[in-house]
DRENLOVO-913049 format. One line per 5 residues: their letters; for each residue x, y, z of N, C-alpha, C. Coordinates in Angstrom, 1 decimal, decimal comma, padded with zeros to 4 digits. Each point is the difference from the previous one (the first is absolute). Layout:
N
A = X Y Z X Y Z X Y Z | ...
***
This chain:
186
MITRL = 001,0 -001,2 -000,2 -000,9 001,4 000,0 000,3 001,3 000,5 | 000,2 001,3 -001,0 000,7 000,9 -000,3 -000,4 000,8 001,1 | 000,8 000,2 000,7 000,0 001,3 001,2 -000,3 001,2 -000,2 | -000,8 001,0 000,1 000,3 001,0 000,1 000,9 001,1 -000,1 | 001,2 -000,7 000,6 001,0 000,7 -000,2 001,1 -000,5 -000,9
AIIAI = -000,1 -001,3 -000,3 000,7 -000,6 -001,4 -000,6 001,1 -001,3 | -001,7 000,2 -000,1 -000,4 000,6 -000,8 000,4 001,4 -000,1 | -000,1 000,5 000,9 001,0 001,5 000,0 001,3 -000,2 -000,2 | 000,8 -001,2 000,2 001,7 000,2 -000,6 -000,3 -000,3 -001,3 | -001,0 -000,7 -000,6 000,3 -000,3 -001,3 -000,5 001,2 -000,8
LAATP = -000,9 000,5 000,4 -000,2 001,3 -000,5 001,1 001,2 -000,4 | 000,7 000,2 001,3 000,9 000,7 000,4 001,6 000,0 -000,9 | 000,0 -001,6 -000,4 000,9 -000,5 -001,0 -000,2 000,0 -001,2 | -001,2 000,7 -000,6 -000,5 -000,5 -001,3 000,4 001,5 -000,8 | 000,3 000,0 -001,0 -000,2 001,0 -001,0 -001,2 000,3 -000,3
AAPDG = -000,6 001,4 000,0 -001,0 000,4 -000,2 -000,7 -000,2 -001,7 | -001,2 -001,0 000,0 -000,3 -000,3 -001,1 -000,8 001,3 -001,1 | -000,1 000,2 -001,2 -000,4 001,1 -000,7 -001,7 000,8 001,0 | -000,9 -001,3 000,4 -001,3 000,7 000,0 000,1 000,4 001,9 | 001,4 000,3 000,3 000,0 000,9 001,5 000,0 -001,4 001,0
FPFNV = -000,3 -001,1 000,0 000,5 -001,0 000,6 001,2 -000,8 000,3 | 000,2 -000,2 001,0 001,5 -000,7 000,2 000,5 -000,5 -000,8 | -001,0 -001,1 -000,7 000,0 -001,1 -000,5 -001,0 -000,1 -001,5 | 000,3 -000,9 -001,0 -001,2 -000,3 -000,7 -000,9 -000,5 000,0 | -001,3 000,1 000,1 -001,1 -000,7 000,4 -001,0 000,4 -000,7
GGDFS = -001,1 -001,0 -000,8 -000,9 000,0 -000,5 000,6 -000,3 -001,7 | -001,6 000,0 -000,8 000,7 -000,3 -001,2 -001,4 -000,8 -000,6 | 000,1 000,0 -001,5 -000,7 -000,9 -000,9 -000,3 -001,4 000,2 | -001,4 -000,4 000,1 -000,2 -001,2 000,4 -001,1 -000,1 -000,9 | -000,8 -001,4 -000,4 -001,3 -000,1 -000,3 -000,5 -001,5 000,7
LMDQH = -000,7 000,1 000,5 -000,9 -001,1 000,7 -001,9 -000,1 000,1 | -000,3 -000,9 000,4 -001,5 -000,4 -000,1 -000,7 000,5 001,6 | -000,8 000,5 -000,2 -001,2 000,4 000,9 -000,8 -000,8 000,2 | -000,9 000,2 000,8 -000,9 -001,1 000,7 -001,2 000,1 -000,9 | -000,1 000,5 -001,2 -001,0 000,1 -001,2 000,7 -000,6 -001,3
GMTRS = 001,3 -000,1 000,1 000,8 -001,0 -001,0 000,1 001,1 -000,9 | 000,2 001,4 000,6 000,8 000,8 -000,9 001,0 000,6 -000,2 | 001,2 000,2 -000,9 000,8 000,0 -000,2 000,7 001,9 001,2 | 000,5 000,2 000,6 000,2 001,0 001,1 001,6 000,2 000,0 | 000,6 001,4 -000,2 001,5 000,0 000,1 -000,2 001,0 001,2
QADPD = 001,0 000,7 000,2 000,6 001,1 001,3 -000,8 000,8 -000,1 | -000,5 000,5 -001,1 -000,9 001,3 -000,2 -001,4 -000,4 000,1 | -000,8 000,4 000,9 -001,4 -000,2 000,8 -000,7 000,6 -001,4 | -000,9 -000,4 -000,7 -000,7 000,0 -001,4 -001,0 001,2 000,1 | -000,4 000,6 001,5 -000,6 001,4 000,3 000,3 000,8 000,2
GHFQL = 001,6 -000,2 000,0 000,9 001,2 000,8 000,2 000,3 001,3 | -000,6 -001,1 000,9 000,1 000,6 001,6 001,1 -000,8 000,5 | 000,3 000,7 000,8 001,1 -000,6 000,9 -000,1 -001,5 000,4 | 001,2 -000,4 000,6 -000,2 -001,8 000,1 000,6 000,2 001,4 | -000,8 -001,2 000,9 001,1 -000,4 000,7 000,5 -001,3 000,0
LFFGY = 000,9 -000,2 -000,3 000,8 -001,3 -000,5 000,7 -001,1 001,2 | -000,7 -001,3 000,2 000,9 -000,4 000,8 000,0 -001,6 -000,4 | 001,2 -000,7 000,2 000,4 -001,6 -000,9 -000,6 -000,5 001,5 | -000,7 -001,0 -000,6 -000,6 -000,9 001,7 -000,9 -001,3 -000,7 | -000,6 -000,6 000,4 -000,7 -000,9 -000,2 -001,5 000,0 000,9
ANCEQ = -001,0 -000,6 -000,6 -001,0 000,6 000,5 -000,8 -001,4 001,0 | 000,9 -000,8 -000,1 -000,6 -000,5 001,5 001,3 -000,1 001,3 | 000,7 000,6 -000,4 000,7 000,2 001,0 -000,1 000,6 001,2 | 000,5 -000,3 001,3 -000,5 000,2 001,4 000,7 000,6 000,8 | 001,1 000,1 -000,7 001,3 001,1 000,7 -000,1 001,2 -000,3
ICSAT = 001,0 000,9 -000,5 -000,2 001,2 -000,5 -001,2 000,6 -001,1 | -000,4 -001,0 -000,6 -000,7 000,5 -001,1 -001,3 000,2 000,8 | -000,5 -000,6 001,3 -001,2 -000,2 000,7 000,0 001,6 000,4 | 001,4 000,4 000,5 -000,1 001,4 000,5 000,0 001,3 -001,3 | 000,7 -000,5 -000,8 -000,2 001,2 -000,8 -001,2 000,3 -000,9
LPLMA = -000,1 -001,3 -000,7 -001,5 000,5 -000,5 -000,9 001,2 000,2 | -000,2 -001,0 001,1 -001,4 001,1 001,0 000,9 001,2 000,1 | 001,4 000,7 -000,2 000,1 001,2 000,5 000,0 000,6 -001,4 | 000,3 -000,7 -001,1 000,4 000,7 -001,1 -001,8 000,5 -000,4 | -001,1 -001,2 000,5 -001,3 000,6 -000,2 -000,4 001,2 000,6
DIVDE = 000,4 000,2 001,6 000,0 001,1 000,7 000,2 001,4 -000,6 | 001,3 -000,1 -000,6 001,0 001,3 -000,4 -001,0 000,3 -001,4 | -000,6 -000,9 -000,8 -000,3 000,3 -001,1 -001,8 000,7 000,6 | -000,5 -000,3 001,0 -001,4 000,3 000,2 000,2 001,2 000,7 | 001,1 000,5 000,9 000,5 001,0 000,7 000,1 001,1 -000,8
LEEAA = 001,1 000,0 -001,3 000,1 000,6 -000,8 -001,0 000,4 -001,5 | -001,0 -000,9 000,2 -000,9 000,2 -001,1 -000,7 001,7 -000,3 | 000,1 000,7 000,7 -000,4 001,5 -000,3 001,1 000,5 -000,9 | 001,5 -000,1 000,5 001,1 000,6 -000,9 000,3 -000,5 -000,9 | 000,0 -001,5 -000,5 000,3 -000,8 -001,2 -000,7 -001,2 -000,1
TLRPV = 000,0 -000,4 -001,1 000,1 -001,8 -000,4 000,6 -000,5 000,4 | 000,4 -000,9 000,8 000,6 -001,1 -000,1 -000,3 -001,3 000,1 | 000,6 -000,9 -000,9 -000,2 -001,0 -000,2 000,9 -001,1 000,7 | -000,5 -001,0 000,6 001,1 -000,7 000,9 000,0 -001,2 -000,9 | 001,3 -000,5 000,0 000,2 -001,1 -001,0 001,2 -000,9 000,5
MITVD = -000,2 -001,5 -000,1 001,0 -001,0 000,4 000,3 -000,6 -001,1 | 001,4 -000,2 -000,1 000,6 -001,2 -001,0 000,7 -000,8 001,0 | -000,5 -001,4 -000,4 000,2 -001,3 000,7 001,3 -000,3 -000,2 | 000,5 -000,9 001,1 000,7 -000,3 000,1 -000,1 -001,7 000,2 | -001,1 -000,5 -000,3 -000,9 -001,2 000,0 -000,7 -000,2 -001,0
PKRDT = 000,7 -000,2 -001,4 -000,5 -000,3 -001,0 -001,2 -001,2 -000,3 | 000,7 -000,8 001,1 -000,5 -001,4 -000,2 -001,3 000,4 000,3 | -000,1 000,3 001,1 -001,7 000,1 000,6 -000,7 001,4 -000,3 | 000,9 000,9 000,1 -000,9 001,5 -000,6 000,2 -000,4 -001,9 | -001,2 -000,4 000,1 -000,2 000,2 -002,0 -000,8 000,8 000,0
VDRIG = -000,2 000,5 -001,3 -001,3 001,1 -000,6 -001,2 -000,5 001,1 | -000,3 -001,3 000,1 -001,7 -000,2 000,2 000,3 000,1 001,6 | 001,1 -000,3 000,7 000,0 -000,1 001,5 000,4 001,2 000,8 | 000,7 000,8 -000,6 000,4 001,3 000,5 -000,5 001,3 000,6 | -001,3 000,1 -001,0 -000,5 001,2 000,2 -001,2 -000,5 001,3
PPLEQ = -000,7 -000,9 000,6 -001,0 000,0 001,1 001,1 000,0 001,3 | 000,8 -000,5 000,0 000,7 000,6 001,5 000,3 001,5 000,1 | 000,2 000,6 -001,2 000,6 001,4 000,1 -001,3 000,6 000,1 | -000,8 -000,1 -000,6 -001,0 001,0 -000,1 -000,9 -000,2 001,5 | 000,5 -000,6 000,9 -000,6 -000,2 001,0 000,5 001,3 000,9
YHPEF = 001,3 -000,1 -000,3 000,3 001,6 000,7 -000,4 001,1 -000,4 | -000,2 -000,3 -001,5 -000,5 001,8 -000,8 -000,5 -000,4 -001,4 | -001,2 000,5 000,0 -000,3 -000,4 -001,5 000,6 000,3 -001,5 | 000,8 001,2 000,6 000,8 000,6 -001,5 001,4 -001,1 -000,1 | 000,1 -000,9 001,0 001,5 -000,5 000,3 000,0 -001,1 -001,4
VGLTG = 001,3 000,2 -000,9 000,7 -000,7 -000,7 001,2 -001,1 000,2 | -000,3 -001,4 -000,7 000,8 -000,7 000,3 000,6 -000,2 -001,2 | 001,4 000,0 -000,1 000,9 -000,5 -001,6 000,3 -001,2 000,2 | 000,6 -000,5 -000,9 000,3 -001,7 000,0 000,8 -000,1 -001,3 | 000,3 -000,9 -000,6 000,5 -000,7 -000,9 000,7 -001,1 -000,5
PEDDL = 000,4 000,1 -000,5 001,5 -001,2 -000,3 001,3 000,5 000,8 | 000,6 -001,0 000,7 001,3 -000,1 000,4 001,0 001,4 -000,7 | 000,1 -000,4 -001,3 001,1 000,9 -000,3 -000,7 001,7 000,1 | -001,1 000,4 -000,5 -000,9 000,9 000,0 000,2 000,9 001,4 | -000,4 -000,8 000,7 000,0 000,4 001,6 001,7 000,2 000,5
QVAYD = 000,9 -001,0 -000,4 001,3 000,7 000,1 000,5 001,2 -000,5 | -000,6 000,4 -000,8 000,3 001,3 -000,8 -000,3 001,2 001,5 | -001,7 -000,1 000,2 000,0 000,5 000,7 000,7 000,3 001,6 | 000,2 -001,2 000,5 001,0 -000,3 001,0 001,2 001,0 000,1 | 000,6 -000,6 -001,1 001,5 000,9 -000,6 -000,1 001,5 000,0
AFSVD = -001,2 000,7 -000,4 000,2 001,1 -000,3 -000,4 000,8 001,9 | -000,6 -000,4 000,7 -000,1 -000,1 001,4 000,8 -000,1 001,0 | 001,1 -001,4 -000,6 000,8 000,0 000,6 -000,8 -001,1 001,4 | -000,9 -000,9 -000,7 -000,3 -000,6 000,9 000,2 -001,6 000,0 | 000,7 -000,6 001,2 000,4 -001,5 000,2 -001,5 -001,0 000,4
REVLF = -000,1 -000,9 -000,4 -000,9 -000,8 000,7 000,4 -001,3 000,4 | 000,3 -001,0 001,0 000,2 -001,0 000,5 -001,4 -001,1 000,6 | 000,0 -001,0 -000,5 -001,1 -000,9 001,0 001,2 -000,2 001,3 | -000,8 000,4 001,4 000,7 -000,4 001,1 -000,3 -001,4 000,4 | -001,5 -000,4 000,0 -000,4 -001,4 000,4 -001,0 -000,1 -000,4
TDPAG = -000,4 -001,4 -000,3 -001,6 -000,3 -000,2 -000,6 000,0 001,2 | -001,4 000,4 000,2 -000,7 000,0 000,8 -000,9 -001,1 -000,6 | -000,7 -001,0 000,8 -000,6 -001,1 000,0 -001,5 000,2 -000,5 | -000,3 001,1 000,7 -001,2 000,5 000,2 -000,3 001,2 -001,5 | 001,1 000,6 -000,2 -000,1 001,3 -001,0 000,7 000,0 -001,1
GEVFA = 001,0 -000,8 -000,2 001,2 000,0 -001,1 000,7 000,7 000,2 | 000,9 000,3 -000,7 001,4 000,4 000,0 -000,5 001,9 000,5 | 001,2 000,1 000,7 000,5 001,3 000,8 001,0 000,5 -000,7 | -000,2 001,3 -000,1 000,9 001,0 -000,9 000,7 001,0 000,9 | 001,3 000,3 -000,3 000,7 000,8 000,7 000,0 001,1 -001,6
HGSFI = -000,2 001,2 000,6 -000,3 001,2 -001,6 000,3 000,9 000,4 | 000,0 001,3 -000,9 000,3 001,3 000,3 -001,3 000,5 000,6 | 000,2 001,3 000,9 -001,3 000,2 001,0 -000,3 001,5 -000,4 | 000,4 000,7 -000,5 000,1 001,7 -000,2 -001,4 -000,1 -001,0 | -000,9 001,0 000,4 -001,0 000,4 -001,1 000,5 001,2 -000,8
YLLDG = 000,0 000,3 -001,2 000,6 000,8 -001,1 -001,0 001,1 -000,2 | 000,0 001,3 000,1 -001,2 000,3 -000,8 000,8 000,6 -001,1 | -000,6 -000,5 -000,7 000,0 000,2 -001,5 -001,0 001,0 -001,0 | 000,2 001,2 -001,1 -000,7 000,7 -000,5 -000,8 -000,7 -000,7 | -000,8 000,7 -000,8 -001,0 -000,5 -001,4 001,3 -000,7 -000,6
AGDVL = 001,0 000,8 -000,6 001,0 -000,6 -001,1 000,6 -001,4 000,7 | -000,1 -000,2 001,4 000,7 -001,1 000,2 001,3 000,3 000,6 | 000,1 001,2 000,2 001,6 000,5 000,4 000,0 -000,2 001,9 | 000,7 -000,1 000,3 000,4 -000,4 001,8 000,1 001,6 000,4 | -000,8 000,9 000,7 000,2 000,7 000,6 000,4 000,0 002,0
TLVPP = -000,4 -001,1 000,4 000,6 -000,2 001,3 -000,5 -001,6 000,4 | 001,1 -000,1 001,3 -000,3 -001,2 000,5 -000,7 -000,2 001,4 | -001,1 -000,9 000,6 -000,2 000,3 001,1 -000,4 -001,3 000,9 | 000,9 -000,1 000,9 000,4 -001,3 000,7 -001,2 -000,8 000,6 | -000,3 -000,9 000,1 -001,7 -000,5 000,3 -000,1 -000,3 001,8
VMDVD = 000,9 000,3 000,5 000,3 000,1 001,2 -000,7 001,4 000,6 | -000,3 000,9 -000,5 -000,4 001,0 000,4 -001,8 000,5 000,5 | -000,4 000,5 000,6 -001,5 000,0 000,0 -000,6 001,1 -001,2 | -001,2 -000,1 -000,4 -000,8 000,7 -001,1 000,3 001,0 000,2 | 000,3 001,1 001,3 000,4 001,6 000,3 001,0 000,3 -000,8
QAVRI = 000,8 -001,0 000,4 001,3 000,8 -000,3 000,7 -001,2 -001,6 | -000,8 -000,6 -000,6 000,3 -000,3 -001,6 -000,8 001,0 -000,4 | -001,5 000,5 000,3 -000,3 001,1 -000,8 001,0 001,5 000,0 | 000,7 000,5 001,0 000,9 000,8 000,1 001,1 000,2 -001,0 | 000,5 -001,6 000,0 000,9 000,1 -001,0 -000,7 000,1 -001,7
ITPYV = -001,0 -000,5 -000,3 -000,5 000,2 -001,1 -000,9 001,4 -000,3 | -000,4 000,4 000,8 -000,9 001,1 -000,4 000,9 001,1 -000,3 | 001,1 000,3 000,0 000,4 001,1 -000,8 000,5 -000,5 -001,7 | 000,1 -001,1 -000,3 -000,3 -000,5 -001,3 -001,3 -000,2 -000,6 | -000,9 000,3 000,6 -001,3 -000,2 -000,5 -000,3 001,4 -000,5
ETSGQ = 000,1 001,3 001,5 -000,7 000,9 -000,3 000,8 001,0 -001,2 | 001,2 -000,7 -000,2 000,8 001,0 -000,9 -000,7 -000,3 -001,2 | -000,5 -001,4 -000,5 -000,5 -000,4 -001,3 -000,7 000,8 -000,8 | -001,0 000,7 001,1 -001,2 000,8 -000,9 -001,3 -001,2 -000,3 | 000,4 -001,5 000,2 -001,0 -000,9 -000,3 -000,9 000,2 001,2
G = -001,4 -000,5 000,4 -000,6 000,0 001,1 -001,5 -000,1 -000,5
***
């Protein structure tokens, strides 16, 4: 597990990327949503996106992060339209037919993205997300270690900032608000 101090050390030792981040993050991908539609990093309606890498039946960090994302979307609904999006790290179980219902329990606008391993790997690489099977739970299947940041993307799919999922809603909203208020969207 990467500690907060390790992240700070990595950030301090890494030269700045062109977009203002001290590292390169984000990029193009093409995956399928729960309706069988192809989606890229850009939102089809130009909305801000909260992007997370996880899996629909996760009982660890995802079970805290997905409701947090839904709460952020609801909290900021008057400032801007945000769309919660999860890219799966478990494509065997998170198929087009099965990824949507668990996510929609958190928020009706939740988008689940999945696809073939090669297509998913493009997204993992773009966001520097590693995934690894930790163990197999006899009752629930494979349990994954995976990236845990929430990425705020603009409508074009460019990363604006990162939100650690260990924050409460108010802290996360304070991070995101300056980005959505200056956009003119609302």
